[in-house]
VEXKOLDO-971350 format. One record per residue (C-alpha): residue number from 1; residue in one letter; x, z, y. Coordinates in steps of 0.02 Angstrom, whole numbers. Example, Ala and Ser with C-alpha at 12.3 -4.5 7.8 and 13.67 -1.06 7.14 Angstrom:
<recs>
<i 1&aa A&X 615&Z 390&Y -225> .
<i 2&aa S&X 684&Z 357&Y -53> .
</recs>
This chain:
<recs>
<i 1&aa M&X -1799&Z -121&Y -153> .
<i 2&aa T&X -1744&Z -120&Y 19> .
<i 3&aa L&X -1604&Z -229&Y 98> .
<i 4&aa P&X -1471&Z -75&Y 122> .
<i 5&aa L&X -1507&Z -62&Y -46> .
<i 6&aa F&X -1461&Z -207&Y -106> .
<i 7&aa F&X -1325&Z -231&Y -3> .
<i 8&aa F&X -1248&Z -80&Y -78> .
<i 9&aa Y&X -1262&Z -158&Y -252> .
<i 10&aa L&X -1197&Z -315&Y -198> .
<i 11&aa F&X -1028&Z -258&Y -119> .
<i 12&aa S&X -989&Z -140&Y -269> .
<i 13&aa I&X -1028&Z -239&Y -401> .
<i 14&aa V&X -927&Z -398&Y -321> .
<i 15&aa A&X -779&Z -236&Y -275> .
<i 16&aa V&X -785&Z -178&Y -458> .
<i 17&aa A&X -778&Z -354&Y -544> .
<i 18&aa S&X -628&Z -384&Y -435> .
<i 19&aa A&X -557&Z -240&Y -431> .
<i 20&aa F&X -540&Z -281&Y -630> .
<i 21&aa M&X -482&Z -440&Y -609> .
<i 22&aa V&X -315&Z -373&Y -510> .
<i 23&aa I&X -291&Z -295&Y -649> .
<i 24&aa S&X -314&Z -414&Y -788> .
<i 25&aa S&X -251&Z -587&Y -684> .
<i 26&aa R&X -98&Z -666&Y -746> .
<i 27&aa N&X -32&Z -739&Y -595> .
<i 28&aa P&X 14&Z -607&Y -482> .
<i 29&aa V&X -29&Z -734&Y -328> .
<i 30&aa H&X -223&Z -736&Y -418> .
<i 31&aa A&X -208&Z -535&Y -411> .
<i 32&aa V&X -168&Z -524&Y -251> .
<i 33&aa L&X -317&Z -621&Y -159> .
<i 34&aa F&X -443&Z -520&Y -287> .
<i 35&aa L&X -376&Z -376&Y -203> .
<i 36&aa I&X -401&Z -443&Y -34> .
<i 37&aa L&X -573&Z -481&Y -83> .
<i 38&aa T&X -589&Z -292&Y -158> .
<i 39&aa F&X -537&Z -236&Y 19> .
<i 40&aa V&X -678&Z -345&Y 97> .
<i 41&aa N&X -830&Z -276&Y -17> .
<i 42&aa A&X -742&Z -87&Y 13> .
<i 43&aa A&X -778&Z -127&Y 210> .
<i 44&aa G&X -939&Z -169&Y 170> .
<i 45&aa L&X -970&Z -14&Y 87> .
<i 46&aa F&X -910&Z 100&Y 234> .
<i 47&aa M&X -1013&Z -9&Y 354> .
<i 48&aa L&X -1168&Z 26&Y 264> .
<i 49&aa A&X -1114&Z 214&Y 264> .
<i 50&aa G&X -1109&Z 248&Y 450> .
<i 51&aa A&X -904&Z 231&Y 443> .
<i 52&aa E&X -883&Z 75&Y 578> .
<i 53&aa F&X -697&Z 143&Y 608> .
<i 54&aa L&X -653&Z 138&Y 449> .
<i 55&aa A&X -710&Z -4&Y 379> .
<i 56&aa L&X -625&Z -109&Y 543> .
<i 57&aa I&X -464&Z -15&Y 490> .
<i 58&aa L&X -474&Z -58&Y 293> .
<i 59&aa I&X -508&Z -265&Y 372> .
<i 60&aa V&X -361&Z -247&Y 494> .
<i 61&aa V&X -235&Z -151&Y 421> .
<i 62&aa Y&X -232&Z -174&Y 222> .
<i 63&aa V&X -315&Z -358&Y 225> .
<i 64&aa G&X -225&Z -419&Y 383> .
<i 65&aa A&X -68&Z -325&Y 345> .
<i 66&aa V&X -23&Z -242&Y 177> .
<i 67&aa A&X -106&Z -361&Y 67> .
<i 68&aa V&X -33&Z -542&Y 128> .
<i 69&aa L&X 125&Z -442&Y 142> .
<i 70&aa F&X 100&Z -420&Y -31> .
<i 71&aa L&X 60&Z -593&Y -58> .
<i 72&aa F&X 215&Z -667&Y 42> .
<i 73&aa V&X 323&Z -539&Y -50> .
<i 74&aa V&X 277&Z -605&Y -250> .
<i 75&aa M&X 286&Z -779&Y -158> .
<i 76&aa M&X 449&Z -759&Y -82> .
<i 77&aa L&X 551&Z -654&Y -189> .
<i 78&aa D&X 491&Z -776&Y -352> .
<i 79&aa V&X 499&Z -617&Y -466> .
<i 80&aa D&X 501&Z -632&Y -644> .
<i 81&aa F&X 358&Z -535&Y -680> .
<i 82&aa A&X 360&Z -556&Y -887> .
<i 83&aa E&X 544&Z -499&Y -879> .
<i 84&aa L&X 432&Z -335&Y -805> .
<i 85&aa K&X 316&Z -325&Y -917> .
<i 86&aa S&X 435&Z -352&Y -1074> .
<i 87&aa G&X 453&Z -138&Y -1057> .
<i 88&aa M&X 279&Z -99&Y -1029> .
<i 89&aa L&X 232&Z -30&Y -1190> .
<i 90&aa Q&X 362&Z 124&Y -1200> .
<i 91&aa Y&X 285&Z 180&Y -1038> .
<i 92&aa A&X 99&Z 145&Y -1118> .
<i 93&aa P&X 67&Z 327&Y -1195> .
<i 94&aa I&X 102&Z 390&Y -1012> .
<i 95&aa G&X 6&Z 266&Y -918> .
<i 96&aa I&X -135&Z 314&Y -1046> .
<i 97&aa L&X -128&Z 491&Y -996> .
<i 98&aa V&X -140&Z 453&Y -817> .
<i 99&aa G&X -286&Z 341&Y -855> .
<i 100&aa V&X -398&Z 473&Y -944> .
<i 101&aa V&X -356&Z 616&Y -814> .
<i 102&aa L&X -408&Z 496&Y -685> .
<i 103&aa L&X -572&Z 457&Y -799> .
<i 104&aa L&X -613&Z 635&Y -832> .
<i 105&aa E&X -585&Z 675&Y -644> .
<i 106&aa L&X -705&Z 523&Y -596> .
<i 107&aa L&X -826&Z 601&Y -709> .
<i 108&aa L&X -841&Z 763&Y -646> .
<i 109&aa V&X -863&Z 694&Y -468> .
<i 110&aa A&X -1006&Z 591&Y -539> .
<i 111&aa G&X -1089&Z 743&Y -641> .
<i 112&aa S&X -1077&Z 853&Y -478> .
<i 113&aa F&X -1206&Z 793&Y -416> .
<i 114&aa V&X -1289&Z 841&Y -574> .
<i 115&aa I&X -1229&Z 1000&Y -612> .
<i 116&aa S&X -1221&Z 1076&Y -430> .
<i 117&aa P&X -1324&Z 972&Y -294> .
<i 118&aa D&X -1284&Z 1076&Y -163> .
<i 119&aa V&X -1082&Z 1018&Y -180> .
<i 120&aa S&X -1084&Z 897&Y -71> .
<i 121&aa G&X -1178&Z 992&Y 64> .
<i 122&aa S&X -1064&Z 1122&Y 70> .
<i 123&aa T&X -920&Z 1043&Y 98> .
<i 124&aa G&X -936&Z 941&Y 243> .
<i 125&aa L&X -929&Z 959&Y 421> .
<i 126&aa P&X -1033&Z 991&Y 574> .
<i 127&aa I&X -1060&Z 805&Y 666> .
<i 128&aa S&X -1102&Z 800&Y 826> .
<i 129&aa I&X -1216&Z 663&Y 899> .
<i 130&aa D&X -1108&Z 671&Y 1065> .
<i 131&aa M&X -956&Z 621&Y 1001> .
<i 132&aa D&X -907&Z 413&Y 915> .
<i 133&aa N&X -862&Z 413&Y 724> .
<i 134&aa T&X -685&Z 357&Y 802> .
<i 135&aa R&X -630&Z 533&Y 893> .
<i 136&aa Q&X -744&Z 636&Y 751> .
<i 137&aa L&X -621&Z 561&Y 625> .
<i 138&aa G&X -485&Z 589&Y 740> .
<i 139&aa L&X -533&Z 775&Y 755> .
<i 140&aa V&X -545&Z 808&Y 575> .
<i 141&aa L&X -400&Z 716&Y 522> .
<i 142&aa Y&X -253&Z 784&Y 649> .
<i 143&aa T&X -334&Z 951&Y 673> .
<i 144&aa R&X -425&Z 1024&Y 500> .
<i 145&aa Y&X -291&Z 913&Y 365> .
<i 146&aa V&X -140&Z 891&Y 482> .
<i 147&aa F&X -46&Z 945&Y 330> .
<i 148&aa L&X -107&Z 836&Y 199> .
<i 149&aa F&X -90&Z 687&Y 308> .
<i 150&aa Q&X 75&Z 712&Y 344> .
<i 151&aa G&X 106&Z 716&Y 174> .
<i 152&aa A&X -2&Z 546&Y 137> .
<i 153&aa G&X 121&Z 486&Y 241> .
<i 154&aa A&X 287&Z 544&Y 156> .
<i 155&aa V&X 231&Z 493&Y 2> .
<i 156&aa L&X 194&Z 311&Y 84> .
<i 157&aa L&X 345&Z 344&Y 157> .
<i 158&aa V&X 443&Z 374&Y -12> .
<i 159&aa A&X 380&Z 229&Y -92> .
<i 160&aa M&X 418&Z 86&Y 44> .
<i 161&aa I&X 585&Z 182&Y 7> .
<i 162&aa G&X 573&Z 135&Y -175> .
<i 163&aa A&X 481&Z -22&Y -179> .
<i 164&aa I&X 646&Z -76&Y -68> .
<i 165&aa V&X 767&Z -13&Y -185> .
<i 166&aa L&X 677&Z -85&Y -341> .
<i 167&aa T&X 669&Z -263&Y -261> .
<i 168&aa L&X 830&Z -265&Y -187> .
<i 169&aa R&X 959&Z -368&Y -291> .
<i 170&aa H&X 1150&Z -376&Y -271> .
<i 171&aa R&X 1227&Z -546&Y -283> .
<i 172&aa S&X 1411&Z -558&Y -328> .
<i 173&aa T&X 1445&Z -707&Y -260> .
<i 174&aa A&X 1375&Z -649&Y -81> .
<i 175&aa K&X 1497&Z -636&Y 42> .
<i 176&aa R&X 1466&Z -417&Y 148> .
<i 177&aa Q&X 1505&Z -322&Y 293> .
<i 178&aa N&X 1594&Z -146&Y 268> .
<i 179&aa P&X 1574&Z -60&Y 437> .
<i 180&aa V&X 1673&Z 60&Y 388> .
<i 181&aa D&X 1848&Z -53&Y 360> .
<i 182&aa Q&X 1764&Z -139&Y 526> .
<i 183&aa V&X 1768&Z 4&Y 636> .
<i 184&aa A&X 1947&Z 64&Y 545> .
<i 185&aa R&X 2043&Z -84&Y 588> .
<i 186&aa K&X 2168&Z -84&Y 709> .
<i 187&aa A&X 2228&Z -199&Y 829> .
<i 188&aa S&X 2401&Z -262&Y 763> .
<i 189&aa E&X 2299&Z -301&Y 592> .
<i 190&aa T&X 2189&Z -417&Y 686> .
<i 191&aa L&X 2266&Z -512&Y 827> .
<i 192&aa K&X 2451&Z -586&Y 825> .
<i 193&aa V&X 2533&Z -626&Y 970> .
<i 194&aa V&X 2643&Z -767&Y 962> .
<i 195&aa K&X 2742&Z -854&Y 1086> .
<i 196&aa V&X 2756&Z -1031&Y 1097> .
<i 197&aa K&X 2876&Z -1147&Y 1193> .
<i 198&aa S&X 2806&Z -1246&Y 1334> .
<i 199&aa G&X 2779&Z -1424&Y 1253> .
<i 200&aa Q&X 2798&Z -1394&Y 1081> .
<i 201&aa G&X 2624&Z -1314&Y 1053> .
<i 202&aa L&X 2570&Z -1200&Y 897> .
</recs>
């Protein structure tokens, strides 16, 4: 066994095990920590594949920002996960259906090498040896797959708005400002001119 093959099996086994622990951990903080471990091992797999830019982006963006943000949100919001999990049974059939579809897709992708061995080479793009990995990735994303890239950005934007709406909690005791009422106020409603005689005070 060569050294790259050894590291491939090592990163793959740890990534799969930590990904399983993400969905099986009862403590949400532990789940986020296992998610960070999954990202680190996925970055190692990218390095073995020669995609060093994707590996560094995975570490900097996901581990350094997204996963840490998840951890702080979980710890600061004090979300009642028992209440959230109480209604999981009614959505179980839909979740099982989506899981079966994803499993079939993964099996088709894994079996494509046996069904059609030349399928991986038919979809590949020519790579210039005079251009670095980052520039080649940018050319592919912003030329051939620009609409898919923008669509993925729109999906992430909708997901971010949905997450904000789901975690936003209104308190009846909190005082809030109404910008419309503040702008519509008149000077006569906010100011009162009082004539005070000298030496008498208010």
